[in-house]
TORGU-830243 format. One record per residue: chain; x, y, z of N, C-alpha, C in turn. Coordinates in nm, 4 decimals, padded with zeros to 6 digits. Example, Ala and Ser with C-alpha at 12.3 -4.5 7.8 and 13.67 -1.06 7.14 Angstrom:
BEGIN
> A; 01.3190; -00.5690; 00.7800; 01.2300; -00.4500; 00.7800; 01.3200; -00.3300; 00.7800
> A; 01.2850; -00.2250; 00.7080; 01.3670; -00.1060; 00.7140; 01.2900; 00.0030; 00.7870
//
This chain:
BEGIN
> A; 07.7568; 10.8423; 09.4924; 07.8674; 10.7512; 09.5224; 07.9582; 10.7420; 09.3996
> A; 08.0850; 10.7547; 09.4205; 08.1866; 10.7456; 09.3160; 08.1844; 10.6061; 09.2523
> A; 08.2067; 10.5989; 09.1221; 08.1974; 10.4720; 09.0475; 08.2993; 10.3677; 09.0953
> A; 08.4219; 10.4114; 09.1255; 08.5227; 10.3150; 09.1721; 08.4850; 10.2615; 09.3104
> A; 08.4273; 10.3469; 09.3950; 08.3817; 10.3017; 09.5269; 08.2692; 10.1996; 09.5118
> A; 08.1724; 10.2290; 09.4244; 08.0593; 10.1379; 09.4033; 08.1085; 10.0029; 09.3519
> A; 08.1998; 10.0042; 09.2563; 08.2545; 09.8800; 09.2014; 08.3265; 09.8008; 09.3110
> A; 08.4095; 09.8675; 09.3887; 08.4835; 09.8017; 09.4970; 08.3866; 09.7429; 09.5987
> A; 08.2895; 09.8218; 09.6402; 08.1927; 09.7752; 09.7399; 08.1172; 09.6526; 09.6883
> A; 08.0708; 09.6607; 09.5645; 07.9965; 09.5480; 09.5065; 08.0829; 09.4226; 09.4945
> A; 08.2100; 09.4392; 09.4587; 08.2991; 09.3243; 09.4402; 08.3302; 09.2530; 09.5717
> A; 08.3523; 09.3289; 09.6790; 08.3995; 09.2698; 09.8035; 08.2918; 09.2513; 09.9102
> A; 08.1738; 09.3062; 09.8897; 08.0655; 09.2919; 09.9882; 08.0323; 09.1439; 10.0068
> A; 08.0260; 09.1031; 10.1323; 07.9879; 08.9655; 10.1643; 08.0976; 08.8627; 10.1459
> A; 08.2206; 08.9058; 10.1197; 08.3296; 08.8112; 10.0954; 08.4239; 08.7953; 10.2138
> A; 08.3863; 08.8440; 10.3290; 08.4725; 08.8291; 10.4460; 08.5759; 08.9387; 10.4547
> A; 08.6892; 08.9046; 10.5121; 08.7932; 09.0039; 10.5388; 08.8449; 09.0673; 10.4107
> A; 08.8849; 09.1942; 10.4260; 08.9415; 09.2697; 10.3150; 09.0641; 09.3450; 10.3670
> A; 09.1662; 09.3536; 10.2845; 09.2885; 09.4261; 10.3197; 09.3020; 09.5442; 10.2251
> A; 09.3308; 09.6603; 10.2824; 09.3521; 09.7813; 10.2037; 09.5012; 09.8133; 10.2035
> A; 09.5601; 09.8110; 10.0840; 09.7004; 09.8481; 10.0649; 09.7041; 09.9958; 10.0280
> A; 09.7651; 10.0750; 10.1122; 09.7774; 10.2191; 10.0907; 09.9205; 10.2522; 10.0516
> A; 09.9395; 10.3196; 09.9390; 10.0691; 10.3755; 09.8995; 10.0609; 10.5247; 09.9279
> A; 10.1602; 10.5769; 09.9972; 10.1517; 10.7129; 10.0493; 10.2724; 10.7972; 10.0094
> A; 10.2451; 10.9198; 09.9635; 10.3504; 11.0171; 09.9346; 10.3172; 11.1427; 10.0162
> A; 10.4064; 11.1778; 10.1071; 10.3810; 11.2880; 10.1994; 10.4176; 11.4236; 10.1418
> A; 10.3444; 11.5251; 10.1845; 10.3810; 11.6636; 10.1551; 10.4994; 11.7001; 10.2443
> A; 10.5889; 11.7877; 10.1989; 10.6995; 11.8293; 10.2857; 10.6474; 11.8888; 10.4177
> A; 10.5434; 11.9733; 10.4086; 10.4803; 12.0336; 10.5254; 10.3295; 12.0154; 10.5107
> A; 10.2635; 11.9757; 10.6173; 10.1178; 11.9584; 10.6126; 10.0530; 12.0900; 10.5719
> A; 09.9511; 12.0798; 10.4865; 09.8830; 12.1990; 10.4356; 09.7330; 12.1861; 10.4622
> A; 09.6836; 12.2687; 10.5519; 09.5426; 12.2651; 10.5912; 09.4577; 12.3678; 10.5166
> A; 09.5110; 12.4254; 10.4104; 09.4367; 12.5251; 10.3347; 09.3033; 12.4669; 10.2873
> A; 09.1950; 12.5317; 10.3254; 09.0614; 12.4882; 10.2836; 09.0096; 12.3650; 10.3549
> A; 09.0794; 12.3200; 10.4573; 09.0387; 12.1989; 10.5294; 08.9940; 12.2383; 10.6697
> A; 08.8719; 12.1987; 10.7036; 08.8220; 12.2245; 10.8386; 08.8398; 12.0993; 10.9217
> A; 08.9193; 12.1122; 11.0276; 08.9453; 11.9993; 11.1164; 08.9915; 12.0554; 11.2508
> A; 08.9561; 11.9864; 11.3562; 09.0038; 12.0313; 11.4870; 09.1461; 11.9801; 11.5092
> A; 09.2160; 12.0441; 11.5991; 09.3502; 12.0021; 11.6380; 09.4479; 12.0000; 11.5199
> A; 09.4534; 12.1108; 11.4473; 09.5458; 12.1225; 11.3342; 09.6885; 12.0970; 11.3826
> A; 09.7615; 12.0194; 11.3065; 09.9003; 11.9866; 11.3386; 09.9912; 12.0956; 11.2804
> A; 09.9943; 12.2080; 11.3487; 10.0647; 12.3269; 11.3005; 10.2151; 12.3023; 11.2895
> A; 10.2708; 12.3454; 11.1751; 10.4152; 12.3392; 11.1500; 10.4710; 12.1974; 11.1543
> A; 10.3926; 12.0998; 11.1157; 10.4372; 11.9598; 11.1128; 10.4605; 11.9178; 10.9680
> A; 10.5441; 11.8182; 10.9516; 10.5642; 11.7620; 10.8184; 10.4415; 11.6805; 10.7794
> A; 10.4299; 11.6496; 10.6519; 10.3223; 11.5627; 10.6070; 10.3305; 11.4267; 10.6750
> A; 10.4513; 11.3760; 10.6904; 10.4698; 11.2465; 10.7559; 10.4221; 11.2509; 10.9008
> A; 10.4612; 11.3541; 10.9754; 10.4191; 11.3666; 11.1150; 10.2671; 11.3782; 11.1257
> A; 10.2078; 11.4556; 11.0361; 10.0628; 11.4735; 11.0377; 09.9916; 11.3439; 11.0022
> A; 10.0463; 11.2697; 10.9061; 09.9838; 11.1420; 10.8703; 09.9926; 11.0444; 10.9879
> A; 10.1037; 11.0455; 11.0580; 10.1174; 10.9564; 11.1735; 10.0174; 10.9933; 11.2832
> A; 09.9900; 11.1216; 11.2993; 09.8855; 11.1645; 11.3926; 09.7498; 11.1092; 11.3466
> A; 09.7205; 11.1262; 11.2183; 09.5955; 11.0742; 11.1613; 09.5856; 10.9225; 11.1804
> A; 09.6936; 10.8516; 11.1519; 09.6933; 10.7058; 11.1615; 09.6687; 10.6591; 11.3055
> A; 09.7223; 10.7316; 11.4009; 09.6969; 10.6981; 11.5418; 09.5470; 10.7091; 11.5720
> A; 09.4828; 10.8123; 11.5186; 09.3388; 10.8291; 11.5395; 09.2608; 10.7176; 11.4700
> A; 09.3030; 10.6801; 11.3491; 09.2386; 10.5694; 11.2766; 09.2509; 10.4414; 11.3583
> A; 09.3720; 10.4149; 11.4085; 09.3937; 10.2943; 11.4897; 09.3014; 10.2934; 11.6112
> A; 09.2887; 10.4067; 11.6785; 09.1996; 10.4153; 11.7941; 09.0550; 10.3853; 11.7551
> A; 09.0107; 10.4389; 11.6412; 08.8739; 10.4149; 11.5948; 08.8512; 10.2673; 11.5619
> A; 08.9488; 10.2049; 11.4964; 08.9368; 10.0630; 11.4611; 08.9364; 09.9766; 11.5869
> A; 09.0232; 10.0108; 11.6819; 09.0291; 09.9331; 11.8066; 08.8996; 09.9458; 11.8875
> A; 08.8415; 10.0647; 11.8906; 08.7160; 10.0848; 11.9641; 08.6023; 10.0025; 11.9039
> A; 08.5973; 09.9963; 11.7713; 08.4880; 09.9251; 11.7049; 08.5175; 09.7773; 11.6857
> A; 08.6456; 09.7381; 11.7037; 08.6873; 09.5973; 11.6922; 08.6488; 09.5349; 11.5568
> A; 08.6731; 09.6080; 11.4479; 08.6359; 09.5589; 11.3153; 08.7558; 09.5356; 11.2242
> A; 08.8764; 09.5430; 11.2791; 08.9927; 09.5229; 11.1953; 09.1205; 09.5531; 11.2705
> A; 09.2304; 09.5638; 11.1932; 09.3587; 09.5949; 11.2551; 09.4571; 09.6469; 11.1511
> A; 09.5505; 09.7257; 11.2002; 09.6595; 09.7716; 11.1145; 09.7630; 09.6599; 11.1134
> A; 09.7891; 09.6064; 10.9955; 09.8827; 09.4950; 10.9819; 10.0264; 09.5425; 10.9675
> A; 10.0447; 09.6560; 10.8980; 10.1804; 09.7024; 10.8712; 10.1775; 09.8485; 10.8309
> A; 10.2766; 09.9235; 10.8781; 10.3015; 10.0598; 10.8338; 10.4519; 10.0778; 10.8325
> A; 10.5066; 10.1172; 10.7196; 10.6505; 10.1357; 10.7142; 10.6954; 10.2163; 10.5945
> A; 10.8213; 10.2588; 10.6008; 10.8804; 10.3348; 10.4910; 10.8890; 10.2492; 10.3665
> A; 10.8800; 10.3157; 10.2533; 10.8860; 10.2486; 10.1250; 11.0179; 10.2827; 10.0558
> A; 11.0551; 10.2014; 09.9618; 11.1734; 10.2236; 09.8795; 11.1284; 10.2289; 09.7334
> A; 11.2233; 10.2408; 09.6433; 11.1912; 10.2317; 09.5012; 11.1391; 10.0918; 09.4724
> A; 11.0617; 10.0795; 09.3668; 11.0108; 09.9485; 09.3291; 11.1259; 09.8545; 09.2946
> A; 11.1166; 09.7315; 09.3383; 11.2088; 09.6281; 09.2951; 11.1694; 09.5864; 09.1533
> A; 11.0396; 09.5657; 09.1340; 10.9828; 09.5409; 09.0019; 10.8712; 09.6430; 08.9850
> A; 10.8835; 09.7272; 08.8869; 10.7832; 09.8306; 08.8650; 10.8472; 09.9574; 08.8148
> A; 10.7657; 10.0576; 08.7873; 10.8188; 10.1822; 08.7310; 10.9115; 10.2537; 08.8286
> A; 11.0324; 10.2815; 08.7837; 11.1314; 10.3454; 08.8696; 11.1024; 10.4932; 08.8923
> A; 11.0165; 10.5532; 08.8101; 10.9820; 10.6945; 08.8283; 10.8642; 10.7124; 08.9239
> A; 10.8044; 10.6028; 08.9698; 10.6938; 10.6100; 09.0651; 10.7489; 10.5848; 09.2047
> A; 10.7400; 10.6852; 09.2900; 10.7992; 10.6784; 09.4236; 10.6909; 10.6971; 09.5294
> A; 10.7014; 10.6187; 09.6362; 10.6107; 10.6298; 09.7506; 10.6946; 10.6369; 09.8766
> A; 10.6492; 10.7152; 09.9724; 10.7231; 10.7318; 10.0977; 10.6943; 10.6205; 10.1978
> A; 10.5720; 10.5690; 10.1957; 10.5333; 10.4681; 10.2946; 10.4217; 10.3808; 10.2385
> A; 10.4069; 10.2654; 10.3001; 10.2951; 10.1766; 10.2686; 10.2251; 10.1407; 10.3995
> A; 10.0964; 10.1130; 10.3857; 10.0127; 10.0809; 10.5001; 09.9181; 09.9694; 10.4601
> A; 09.9080; 09.8684; 10.5435; 09.8120; 09.7597; 10.5233; 09.7146; 09.7582; 10.6402
> A; 09.5859; 09.7718; 10.6094; 09.4827; 09.7637; 10.7126; 09.3855; 09.6533; 10.6733
> A; 09.3606; 09.5629; 10.7668; 09.2656; 09.4552; 10.7448; 09.1343; 09.4903; 10.8163
> A; 09.0248; 09.4749; 10.7441; 08.8910; 09.4936; 10.8009; 08.8183; 09.3600; 10.7960
> A; 08.7306; 09.3388; 10.8923; 08.6569; 09.2121; 10.8991; 08.5635; 09.1931; 10.7801
> A; 08.5204; 09.3026; 10.7184; 08.4336; 09.2937; 10.6009; 08.4328; 09.4277; 10.5286
> A; 08.3798; 09.4272; 10.4082; 08.3658; 09.5508; 10.3322; 08.2694; 09.6452; 10.4028
> A; 08.1649; 09.5917; 10.4622; 08.0710; 09.6759; 10.5372; 08.1399; 09.7418; 10.6558
> A; 08.2293; 09.6683; 10.7235; 08.3018; 09.7263; 10.8361; 08.3920; 09.8401; 10.7890
> A; 08.4596; 09.8217; 10.6757; 08.5419; 09.9286; 10.6195; 08.4560; 10.0513; 10.5898
> A; 08.3427; 10.0288; 10.5232; 08.2529; 10.1397; 10.4893; 08.2049; 10.2109; 10.6153
> A; 08.1690; 10.1346; 10.7174; 08.1216; 10.1946; 10.8426; 08.2298; 10.2782; 10.9100
> A; 08.3544; 10.2308; 10.9040; 08.4648; 10.3057; 10.9656; 08.4850; 10.4387; 10.8932
> A; 08.4946; 10.4358; 10.7607; 08.5255; 10.5600; 10.6892; 08.4068; 10.6562; 10.6823
> A; 08.2864; 10.6049; 10.7033; 08.1684; 10.6916; 10.7038; 08.1292; 10.7354; 10.8448
> A; 08.1986; 10.6849; 10.9459; 08.1640; 10.7160; 11.0848; 08.1900; 10.8625; 11.1177
> A; 08.1194; 10.9110; 11.2178; 08.1385; 11.0483; 11.2644; 08.2827; 11.0680; 11.3124
> A; 08.3361; 10.9680; 11.3809; 08.4736; 10.9777; 11.4316; 08.5726; 10.9966; 11.3168
> A; 08.5537; 10.9240; 11.2056; 08.6454; 10.9365; 11.0915; 08.6256; 11.0706; 11.0199
> A; 08.5025; 11.1161; 11.0125; 08.4767; 11.2447; 10.9476; 08.5517; 11.3577; 11.0185
> A; 08.5685; 11.3443; 11.1488; 08.6382; 11.4473; 11.2272; 08.7883; 11.4501; 11.2016
> A; 08.8456; 11.3387; 11.1542; 08.9916; 11.3319; 11.1390; 09.0392; 11.3241; 10.9944
> A; 08.9502; 11.2994; 10.8991; 08.9949; 11.2739; 10.7615; 09.0667; 11.3928; 10.6979
> A; 09.0426; 11.5130; 10.7477; 09.1129; 11.6295; 10.6953; 09.2631; 11.6222; 10.7183
> A; 09.3050; 11.5542; 10.8250; 09.4489; 11.5383; 10.8508; 09.5145; 11.4557; 10.7404
> A; 09.4419; 11.3558; 10.6906; 09.4943; 11.2737; 10.5807; 09.5186; 11.3608; 10.4582
> A; 09.4179; 11.4388; 10.4237; 09.4288; 11.5260; 10.3067; 09.5404; 11.6277; 10.3238
> A; 09.5525; 11.6845; 10.4433; 09.6559; 11.7851; 10.4692; 09.7963; 11.7272; 10.4590
> A; 09.8107; 11.5986; 10.4872; 09.9438; 11.5374; 10.4959; 09.9943; 11.4760; 10.3656
> A; 09.9029; 11.4413; 10.2740; 09.9424; 11.3635; 10.1565; 09.9496; 11.4454; 10.0280
> A; 10.0592; 11.4275; 09.9569; 10.0733; 11.4828; 09.8226; 10.0005; 11.3927; 09.7230
> A; 10.0085; 11.2605; 09.7480; 09.9456; 11.1626; 09.6592; 09.9263; 11.0334; 09.7369
> A; 09.8323; 10.9537; 09.6923; 09.8106; 10.8239; 09.7562; 09.7352; 10.7317; 09.6618
> A; 09.7419; 10.6040; 09.6931; 09.6639; 10.5015; 09.6225; 09.6113; 10.4069; 09.7296
> A; 09.4912; 10.3568; 09.7084; 09.4365; 10.2533; 09.7958; 09.3933; 10.1380; 09.7058
> A; 09.4501; 10.0212; 09.7326; 09.4194; 09.9017; 09.6548; 09.3551; 09.7987; 09.7466
> A; 09.2260; 09.7703; 09.7259; 09.1601; 09.6688; 09.8088; 09.1946; 09.5290; 09.7595
> A; 09.2050; 09.4360; 09.8527; 09.2326; 09.2966; 09.8171; 09.1585; 09.2055; 09.9145
> A; 09.1042; 09.0987; 09.8612; 09.0402; 09.0031; 09.9509; 09.1492; 08.9325; 10.0302
> A; 09.1141; 08.8869; 10.1471; 09.2098; 08.8259; 10.2374; 09.1991; 08.6741; 10.2249
> A; 09.2765; 08.6177; 10.1342; 09.2751; 08.4732; 10.1147; 09.3483; 08.4025; 10.2270
> A; 09.2980; 08.2905; 10.2649; 09.3638; 08.2033; 10.3610; 09.4699; 08.1254; 10.2838
> A; 09.5947; 08.1284; 10.3261; 09.7037; 08.0630; 10.2530; 09.6801; 07.9134; 10.2373
> A; 09.6134; 07.8518; 10.3342; 09.5824; 07.7088; 10.3228; 09.4873; 07.6829; 10.2056
> A; 09.3999; 07.7765; 10.1775; 09.3092; 07.7624; 10.0626; 09.3851; 07.7701; 09.9317
> A; 09.4867; 07.8545; 09.9268; 09.5677; 07.8705; 09.8059; 09.6474; 07.7435; 09.7791
> A; 09.6946; 07.6786; 09.8839; 09.7796; 07.5595; 09.8696; 09.7020; 07.4358; 09.8263
> A; 09.5701; 07.4370; 09.8317; 09.4909; 07.3191; 09.7939; 09.4950; 07.2930; 09.6462
//
């Protein structure tokens, strides 16, 4: 197990809902070189291929009822932050727990589609965050 994964899992395990903030930079054209996956998205852009992947992720999450996609949209330059760091899109996915997130990404269904993510992305970041209740913050 990767050290950052172990740290994340240990930090958020048992703390309830978790939100994953994904920063995404697409490849101009999806590249499946060295990737084994069914239903290759031939001659598609990285963005189109990622959207195909995301649809499959959404279906998997809906079937297991362990979370939801909160937001997916185009990104702009940072308002506050490094101007040389550019992302094409952001994605927020909420999971009911860290265990639910782990189960989704380790599931057989996800293993079958994860190659599309790799084929579509030039770069990405995933930032986990606990899902605070705003009423708790206001106390």
